[in-house]
N, C-alpha and C positions, 0 to 999 in steps of 0.2 A: 165276815162280809167279803164278798168278792170284789176286786177292783177298787175304785176310789169311791168318794162320797157321791151317791146318786140321789140324795135327799129323800129317802124312804120315809123319814119322820114327817114330811109334809102330808102324808096320807092321813095322819091323825086329824087334820082339819077338814077332811072331805065329809060332806053330808051323806054320802053313800056308804051304808054299812058294809058293802062288799069290799070297799077300800079301807075304811077306818077301823074295821074289826077283823074281818076274815083274812085279808092279805097280811095284816100285821101279826096274826097268830103264828104264822110260819113264813116270815119274810124271805128267808133264803130260798125256799122252794117256790113260793108264789110271787116273788118279785125279782130278786137278784139273779136267779138262774135263768130268768126269761129276758134279761137285759133291760129291766125296768128303769125308768128315770122320771123323777117328779120335778115340777116347777110350778110356780104360780105367777099370775100376771097382776100387776098393780097399775093403777092409772095415776 
């Protein structure tokens, strides 16, 4: 993993298969190298 913790594991909870499956198949290429960061909002 490049850099620090950017919460890529949060993508597992996405209802969108592009995020919860496709991106996680190659997270270095499809997330980390693009500067991705995940968060979720709670009320």
